[in-house]
C-alpha positions in Angstrom: -23.7 -42.0 21.1 -24.7 -43.4 18.0 -22.0 -43.2 14.4 -23.5 -40.1 13.2 -23.1 -38.1 16.3 -19.5 -39.4 16.8 -18.9 -38.5 13.0 -20.0 -35.1 13.7 -17.9 -34.7 16.7 -15.0 -35.5 15.3 -15.4 -33.5 12.4 -16.0 -30.2 14.3 -12.8 -31.2 16.5 -10.4 -31.2 13.0 -12.7 -28.0 12.0 -11.7 -26.1 15.2 -8.0 -27.6 15.2 -7.6 -26.3 11.6 -9.0 -22.9 12.2 -6.9 -22.3 15.2 -3.7 -23.5 13.2 -4.7 -20.8 10.5 -5.6 -18.0 12.8 -1.6 -18.5 15.1 -0.1 -18.7 11.0 -1.9 -15.2 10.3 -0.9 -13.7 13.7 2.8 -14.5 13.7 3.4 -13.2 10.5 5.4 -10.0 10.4 3.7 -6.8 8.9 4.9 -5.9 5.6 7.0 -2.8 5.4 5.2 0.6 4.7 6.9 3.4 2.4 7.2 6.6 4.7 5.2 9.6 2.2 5.6 13.2 3.1 4.1 16.3 1.5 6.0 19.4 1.3 4.0 22.9 0.3 6.2 24.9 -1.4 3.8 28.3 -1.8 6.4 30.6 -2.9 6.3 28.2 -6.3 3.1 27.3 -6.3 3.3 23.0 -5.8 3.3 20.5 -2.9 6.4 18.0 -3.4 5.4 14.5 -2.5 8.4 12.9 -1.1 8.5 8.9 -0.5 11.5 7.8 1.9 13.0 11.1 1.4 12.7 10.6 -2.5 10.7 13.1 -4.9 8.1 10.9 -6.4 6.5 14.0 -7.8 4.9 17.7 -7.3 1.5 18.5 -7.4 2.3 22.1 -9.6 -0.6 24.7 -9.2 1.7 27.6 -10.7 -1.6 29.1 -13.1 0.9 28.7 -16.1 -0.9 26.0 -16.8 -4.2 25.5 -18.0 -4.8 23.1 -14.3 -2.6 21.8 -12.0 -0.6 18.9 -13.4 1.6 16.7 -11.4 5.3 17.0 -12.9 7.7 15.2 -13.0 6.6 11.6 -12.1 9.7 9.7 -11.0 9.9 6.2 -10.4 12.0 4.2 -7.6 14.7 3.9 -10.0 14.6 7.4 -10.6 13.8 7.5 -14.2 11.5 10.4 -15.2 8.1 9.3 -16.6 6.5 12.2 -19.0 3.7 11.7 -22.0 6.8 11.8 -24.6 8.4 9.3 -22.6 5.6 6.8 -23.2 
């Protein structure tokens, strides 16, 4: 074999060994924790509550008293209510 063929084989071996190492690292990483999202339909109050891990995040209100459906209130993870007036 000539020097060019040997160099090409060596380069291919290095690339393939690096590729396998990267695949192993990706597979071994734990999956990130996913939050549990649930929806509770409250037909009496004409709203759908959106809960994240059992905590109220917002409610989709379609009560007919407002000109269009709204998301109210919107609550942060720390419990702070976000409204137009708080911005």
